[in-house]
C-alpha positions as CSV (number, residue, x, y, z in Angstrom):
1,D,0.0,0.0,0.0
2,V,1.8,3.1,-1.3
3,T,-1.3,5.3,-1.6
4,G,-1.3,9.0,-0.6
5,G,1.4,11.5,-1.1
6,W,1.8,14.1,-3.8
7,Y,1.9,13.7,-7.6
8,D,5.2,15.1,-8.6
9,A,4.5,17.2,-11.7
10,G,2.4,16.9,-14.8
11,D,2.4,13.2,-14.6
12,H,1.1,10.7,-12.0
13,G,4.5,9.7,-10.6
14,K,5.3,9.9,-6.9
15,Y,9.0,10.2,-6.1
16,V,10.8,10.2,-2.8
17,V,13.8,12.1,-4.1
18,N,11.9,15.1,-5.5
19,G,9.4,14.8,-2.7
20,G,12.3,15.1,-0.3
21,I,13.5,18.6,-1.2
22,S,9.9,19.7,-1.6
23,L,9.0,18.5,1.9
24,W,12.2,20.0,3.4
25,T,11.5,23.4,1.9
26,L,8.0,23.6,3.4
27,L,9.1,22.3,6.8
28,N,12.1,24.6,6.8
29,L,9.7,27.5,6.1
30,L,7.9,26.6,9.3
31,E,11.1,26.4,11.3
32,V,12.3,29.8,9.9
33,Q,8.9,31.4,10.7
34,Q,9.0,30.0,14.3
35,L,12.5,31.5,14.7
36,R,11.2,34.8,13.5
37,R,8.4,34.4,16.1
38,S,5.9,34.7,13.3
39,A,2.3,33.5,13.6
40,L,2.0,33.0,9.8
41,F,1.1,29.3,10.1
42,A,-0.8,29.3,13.4
43,G,-4.3,27.9,13.1
44,S,-6.1,29.2,10.0
45,T,-3.9,32.2,9.4
46,A,-2.5,30.9,6.1
47,K,-4.7,30.4,3.0
48,I,-4.6,26.6,3.4
49,P,-7.8,24.6,4.1
50,E,-8.0,24.4,7.9
51,A,-8.4,20.9,9.4
52,G,-9.7,22.3,12.7
53,N,-7.0,20.3,14.6
54,S,-5.0,23.2,16.2
55,V,-2.0,22.1,14.0
56,P,-0.3,24.6,11.7
57,D,-2.0,24.3,8.3
58,L,1.3,23.8,6.5
59,L,2.1,20.7,8.7
60,D,-1.3,19.1,7.8
61,E,-0.2,19.3,4.1
62,A,3.4,18.1,4.8
63,R,2.2,15.2,6.9
64,Y,0.2,13.8,3.9
65,E,3.5,13.4,2.1
66,L,5.4,12.1,5.1
67,E,2.8,9.4,5.7
68,F,3.3,8.3,2.1
69,F,7.1,8.3,2.6
70,L,6.7,6.0,5.6
71,K,4.8,3.5,3.4
72,M,7.8,3.5,1.0
73,Q,10.3,2.1,3.5
74,A,11.1,-1.6,3.2
75,P,10.2,-3.6,6.3
76,E,12.8,-5.6,8.4
77,G,13.9,-8.8,6.7
78,S,13.5,-7.4,3.2
79,R,16.0,-8.8,0.6
80,Q,16.2,-7.8,-3.1
81,R,18.5,-8.4,-6.0
82,L,19.7,-5.0,-7.1
83,P,22.6,-3.6,-9.2
84,I,25.3,-2.2,-7.0
85,G,27.5,0.7,-8.1
86,E,27.1,3.0,-11.1
87,R,25.7,1.1,-14.1
88,R,24.5,3.3,-16.8
89,N,24.3,0.6,-19.4
90,R,21.5,-1.8,-18.9
91,A,23.3,-4.5,-20.8
92,G,26.1,-4.4,-18.2
93,L,23.9,-4.7,-15.2
94,T,24.7,-7.4,-12.6
95,F,22.4,-8.1,-9.7
96,T,23.4,-8.9,-6.1
97,E,21.1,-10.0,-3.4
98,I,21.3,-7.5,-0.5
99,D,19.5,-6.8,2.8
100,T,17.2,-3.8,1.9
101,S,15.6,-3.5,5.4
102,G,15.1,0.1,6.1
103,M,15.9,1.2,2.6
104,V,13.3,3.3,0.7
105,H,11.7,2.6,-2.6
106,H,12.7,5.2,-5.2
107,K,9.3,5.9,-6.7
108,V,5.9,4.6,-7.8
109,G,4.8,5.4,-11.3
110,D,3.1,4.3,-14.5
111,E,4.5,1.6,-16.7
112,R,4.0,3.9,-19.7
113,W,3.4,7.6,-20.2
114,T,-0.3,8.5,-20.2
115,G,-1.8,11.0,-22.7
116,I,-3.1,14.5,-21.9
117,P,-5.7,14.9,-20.5
118,T,-6.0,12.0,-18.0
119,R,-7.7,12.2,-14.7
120,P,-5.8,10.2,-12.0
121,D,-8.8,8.0,-11.4
122,K,-9.0,7.3,-15.1
123,D,-5.3,6.3,-15.4
124,R,-5.4,2.7,-16.7
125,E,-1.7,2.1,-16.8
126,K,-0.1,-0.5,-14.6
127,R,1.4,1.1,-11.5
128,L,4.9,0.0,-10.7
129,L,6.7,0.2,-7.3
130,F,10.4,0.7,-8.2
131,P,13.2,-0.8,-6.1
132,P,14.9,1.0,-3.3
133,S,17.8,3.4,-3.9
134,T,20.4,5.0,-1.6
135,S,19.4,8.5,-2.7
136,A,15.7,7.9,-1.8
137,T,16.8,6.4,1.5
138,L,18.8,9.4,2.4
139,N,16.1,11.9,1.3
140,F,13.8,9.9,3.5
141,A,16.2,9.9,6.5
142,A,16.7,13.7,6.2
143,T,13.0,14.6,6.1
144,T,11.8,12.1,8.7
145,A,14.5,13.4,11.0
146,Q,13.2,16.9,10.3
147,C,9.7,15.6,11.0
148,A,10.8,14.2,14.4
149,R,11.8,17.5,15.8
150,I,9.0,19.5,14.3
151,W,6.2,17.2,15.6
152,R,8.0,16.5,18.9
153,E,5.5,18.6,20.9
154,I,2.6,18.5,18.5
155,D,2.3,14.7,18.1
156,P,5.0,12.8,20.1
157,A,3.8,9.5,18.8
158,F,4.2,10.6,15.1
159,A,7.5,12.2,15.9
160,G,8.7,9.0,17.4
161,T,7.6,7.0,14.3
162,C,9.5,9.5,12.1
163,L,12.7,9.3,14.2
164,A,12.8,5.5,14.3
165,A,12.2,5.4,10.6
166,A,15.0,8.0,10.0
167,K,17.5,6.0,12.0
168,R,16.6,2.8,10.2
169,A,17.0,4.6,6.9
170,W,20.4,6.1,7.9
171,A,21.7,2.6,8.9
172,A,20.4,1.1,5.7
173,A,22.1,3.8,3.5
174,A,25.3,3.3,5.4
175,R,25.1,-0.4,4.8
176,N,24.2,0.0,1.1
177,P,25.8,3.3,-0.1
178,E,25.9,2.6,-3.8
179,V,22.4,1.4,-4.8
180,Y,21.7,3.9,-7.6
181,A,18.4,4.4,-9.4
182,I,18.2,3.1,-12.9
183,A,16.5,5.7,-15.1
184,D,15.9,3.6,-18.2
185,F,12.2,3.1,-17.9
186,P,9.3,5.0,-19.5
187,G,6.2,6.2,-17.7
188,S,7.9,8.2,-14.9
189,G,10.9,10.4,-14.2
190,G,14.3,9.0,-13.5
191,Y,15.6,11.2,-10.7
192,G,19.0,9.4,-10.9
193,D,22.0,10.7,-9.0
194,Q,25.4,9.1,-8.9
195,N,27.0,11.5,-6.4
196,L,25.5,11.0,-3.0
197,S,28.0,12.7,-0.7
198,D,25.6,15.7,-0.4
199,E,22.7,13.5,0.5
200,F,24.8,11.7,3.2
201,Y,25.8,15.1,4.6
202,W,22.2,16.4,4.6
203,A,20.8,13.3,6.3
204,A,23.5,13.3,8.9
205,A,23.0,17.0,9.6
206,E,19.2,16.6,10.1
207,L,19.7,13.6,12.4
208,F,22.3,15.5,14.4
209,V,20.2,18.6,14.8
210,T,17.2,16.4,15.9
211,T,19.1,14.0,18.2
212,G,22.4,15.5,19.1
213,E,23.9,12.1,18.9
214,R,27.6,11.7,18.3
215,E,27.3,9.3,15.4
216,Y,25.4,11.8,13.3
217,R,27.5,14.8,14.5
218,S,30.7,13.0,13.4
219,A,29.2,12.1,10.0
220,A,28.0,15.7,9.4
221,T,31.2,17.5,10.6
222,A,33.5,15.0,8.8
223,S,31.9,15.7,5.5
224,P,33.7,18.1,3.2
225,H,30.4,19.8,2.6
226,F,30.4,21.0,6.2
227,T,33.5,23.2,5.6
228,S,33.3,24.0,1.9
229,A,31.8,27.1,0.3
230,I,28.3,27.1,-1.0
231,G,28.1,27.0,-4.7
232,E,24.8,26.9,-6.6
233,A,21.5,27.1,-4.8
234,P,20.0,23.7,-3.7
235,G,18.1,21.4,-6.0
236,W,17.0,17.8,-5.9
237,P,20.4,16.5,-7.1
238,S,22.4,19.0,-4.9
239,T,21.2,19.0,-1.3
240,A,24.3,19.8,0.7
241,T,23.1,23.4,1.3
242,L,20.0,22.0,3.0
243,G,22.2,20.4,5.6
244,T,24.2,23.5,6.2
245,I,21.0,25.6,6.6
246,A,19.6,23.0,9.1
247,V,22.6,23.3,11.3
248,A,22.9,27.0,10.9
249,L,19.4,27.4,12.2
250,H,20.2,25.5,15.4
251,P,23.2,27.0,17.2
252,E,22.1,25.0,20.3
253,A,23.1,21.9,18.5
254,V,26.5,22.8,17.0
255,G,27.5,25.8,19.1
256,K,27.3,29.5,18.3
257,S,30.7,29.9,16.6
258,E,30.0,27.1,14.2
259,A,26.5,28.3,13.5
260,D,27.8,31.8,12.8
261,R,30.4,30.4,10.4
262,L,27.8,28.5,8.5
263,R,25.5,31.5,8.4
264,A,28.4,33.5,7.0
265,E,28.9,30.9,4.3
266,V,25.2,31.3,3.3
267,A,25.6,35.1,3.3
268,K,28.8,34.8,1.1
269,A,26.8,32.8,-1.5
270,A,23.9,35.3,-1.3
271,S,26.3,38.2,-1.9
272,R,27.7,36.4,-5.0
273,Y,24.2,36.0,-6.3
274,V,23.2,39.6,-5.5
275,A,26.4,40.9,-7.2
276,E,25.2,39.3,-10.5
277,S,22.2,41.7,-10.5
278,A,24.3,44.5,-11.9
279,Q,25.0,42.4,-15.0
280,T,21.4,41.7,-15.9
281,G,18.8,44.0,-17.5
282,Y,16.1,43.0,-15.1
283,H,18.4,43.2,-12.0
284,L,18.2,39.5,-11.4
285,P,20.7,37.8,-9.1
286,Y,21.4,35.2,-11.8
287,T,23.6,35.2,-14.9
288,G,23.7,31.5,-15.8
289,R,22.0,29.6,-18.6
290,W,18.3,29.4,-18.6
291,G,17.4,25.8,-18.4
292,W,14.6,23.4,-17.3
293,G,12.9,24.8,-14.1
294,S,14.6,28.2,-14.4
295,T,12.0,29.9,-12.1
296,A,12.9,27.4,-9.3
297,V,16.6,28.2,-9.7
298,L,15.8,31.8,-9.1
299,L,13.5,31.0,-6.1
300,N,16.0,28.7,-4.5
301,R,18.7,31.4,-4.8
302,A,16.2,33.9,-3.4
303,M,15.7,31.6,-0.4
304,L,19.4,31.8,0.5
305,I,19.3,35.6,-0.1
306,A,16.4,35.9,2.3
307,L,18.2,33.9,5.0
308,A,21.2,36.1,4.6
309,H,18.9,39.1,5.2
310,D,17.5,37.4,8.3
311,W,21.0,36.8,9.7
312,T,22.7,40.1,8.7
313,G,19.9,42.7,8.3
314,D,21.6,44.0,5.1
315,A,19.1,45.7,2.8
316,K,20.8,44.5,-0.3
317,Y,19.5,41.0,0.4
318,R,16.0,42.2,0.8
319,D,16.2,44.1,-2.5
320,G,17.5,40.9,-4.2
321,V,14.5,38.9,-3.0
322,V,12.1,41.5,-4.2
323,D,13.8,41.6,-7.6
324,V,13.3,37.8,-8.0
325,M,9.6,38.0,-7.0
326,D,9.1,40.9,-9.3
327,F,10.5,38.9,-12.2
328,I,8.4,35.8,-11.4
329,L,5.2,37.9,-11.2
330,G,5.5,39.9,-14.3
331,R,8.5,42.3,-14.5
332,N,10.2,40.3,-17.3
333,P,10.7,40.5,-21.0
334,L,7.5,38.6,-21.7
335,D,5.4,40.8,-19.4
336,V,3.8,37.6,-18.0
337,S,3.3,36.2,-14.5
338,F,4.7,32.6,-14.3
339,V,2.2,32.0,-11.5
340,S,-1.4,31.0,-12.2
341,G,-4.0,33.3,-10.8
342,Y,-1.6,36.2,-10.0
343,G,-0.7,39.2,-12.1
344,A,-2.3,40.8,-15.2
345,R,-1.2,38.0,-17.6
346,P,-0.8,34.8,-15.5
347,M,0.2,31.4,-16.8
348,Q,-3.0,29.4,-17.6
349,N,-2.0,26.3,-19.6
350,P,0.6,24.2,-17.8
351,H,1.8,20.8,-19.0
352,H,-0.4,18.8,-16.7
353,R,-2.7,15.8,-17.1
354,F,-5.5,17.2,-15.0
355,W,-5.2,21.0,-15.2
356,A,-5.9,20.5,-18.9
357,H,-8.6,22.9,-19.7
358,S,-7.0,24.1,-23.0
359,M,-7.1,20.5,-24.3
360,D,-10.6,19.7,-23.0
361,P,-13.0,22.2,-21.4
362,N,-14.3,19.5,-19.1
363,Y,-11.0,19.7,-17.3
364,P,-10.1,22.6,-14.9
365,L,-7.7,25.4,-15.2
366,P,-4.9,25.4,-12.7
367,P,-5.8,26.8,-9.3
368,P,-4.1,30.1,-8.2
369,G,-0.5,29.7,-7.1
370,V,0.9,27.2,-9.5
371,I,4.3,28.1,-10.9
372,S,5.5,27.3,-14.4
373,G,9.0,25.9,-15.0
374,G,9.8,29.0,-17.0
375,P,12.1,30.0,-19.8
376,N,14.4,27.3,-21.2
377,E,16.9,28.2,-23.8
378,N,17.5,24.6,-24.7
379,T,14.7,24.8,-27.3
380,S,14.9,21.3,-28.8
381,Q,13.1,19.2,-26.4
382,D,9.3,19.4,-27.2
383,D,7.4,20.3,-30.3
384,V,6.5,23.8,-29.0
385,A,10.0,24.5,-27.9
386,K,11.4,23.5,-31.3
387,T,9.3,26.3,-32.9
388,L,11.3,28.8,-30.9
389,Q,14.7,27.4,-31.8
390,G,17.0,30.2,-32.9
391,K,14.2,32.8,-32.5
392,C,14.2,33.6,-28.8
393,A,16.5,35.3,-26.4
394,P,17.1,33.1,-23.3
395,Q,14.6,34.8,-21.0
396,T,11.9,34.8,-23.7
397,C,12.2,31.0,-24.6
398,W,8.8,30.2,-23.1
399,A,5.2,29.5,-24.1
400,D,2.0,29.2,-22.2
401,D,1.1,25.9,-23.9
402,I,0.1,22.6,-22.4
403,R,2.2,20.7,-24.9
404,A,5.4,22.5,-23.8
405,Y,6.7,20.2,-21.2
406,S,10.2,21.6,-21.3
407,L,8.9,25.2,-20.8
408,N,5.6,25.0,-18.9
409,E,5.4,21.9,-16.8
410,V,4.8,22.3,-13.1
411,A,6.4,20.4,-10.2
412,I,6.3,20.2,-6.4
413,N,10.0,21.1,-6.0
414,W,9.4,24.3,-8.0
415,N,6.2,25.3,-6.1
416,A,7.8,24.7,-2.7
417,P,10.3,27.5,-2.9
418,L,7.5,29.8,-4.3
419,V,5.6,29.0,-1.1
420,W,8.8,29.7,1.0
421,M,9.3,33.1,-0.8
422,A,5.7,34.1,-0.8
């Protein structure tokens, strides 16, 4: 039974890896707001349907995904034959039977891609539960450790369940550090990742902050990610910064001097981003290539910039955050809002199997607050993008078209930083 949880994007796949960073972002938002002594998510303050249970609205939503995660963990005594180590070529795969107790299944998805539109309850494709992977197991360990400290006083029993699951997952990943997802299957996204040093650091950091135990402290502080500079903003394949933020938010765990050092590293990265604003016509803290999910790249950078403002009070960081949100909501070369329901010319036709009104008027438009992946200068991936090839400047390579999956898909890991920033 792996029911529940969030559909990932425009398809009906449910993925622990991408769910991991999405969950973390929402739960981190709550932690940051609590440290700011904000009442934003108290009771029915936020615009999230209120369950009437005296629990912050955001946590009700996050718990829905966490409970799905818990179903994805293999029980004690599980054994499976899996490929160990990096094996990109299916013809070269060899399988070894291993103890997968505590490991976490990578995803559940359709056997083949479905057409658009397709209601979830009308999806007739066979559903497949994919084998465990080390990356999914570490995403699970990090977010369930985060769950354990956030629910500690709200629901001690649930917090205890999360912590026990997190510890089992950590032990399983340590026992099986090289079980990589094989992406060569249709019907769902691959989310493959062959460098897991950042996930090990992130999971150790979350477990250390939650428990204070020496094993996790040693694993986190021994990681090169603990002392290295922050490069690009976080994303599902690059999660080290999540661990750094988790520790930086909790000086009581690591000590004030170390927390201050980590906060300074976040501020250094934010300063680099903000310095790029002077090189862009729309004063954006970003000068890189515009690729898949470009709006989320901006928003994840803005998240670090906002934390730098929290920790330093420097107005340049506040201005950088505002510039990003202005771009997202309409101050851009296309004069469009990439968020449905907001702005004078909002996105209306995402690549999505249910929010498919432009394909079939019996299907709905997207609800307000859904963000498009945004401009993508690699215009050779879908038929709509191909019509723009050689005809668009990078920030204008976009179309509000349901067929444009490389330009106008939506995804939980893109919407989560929008929630954080909004």
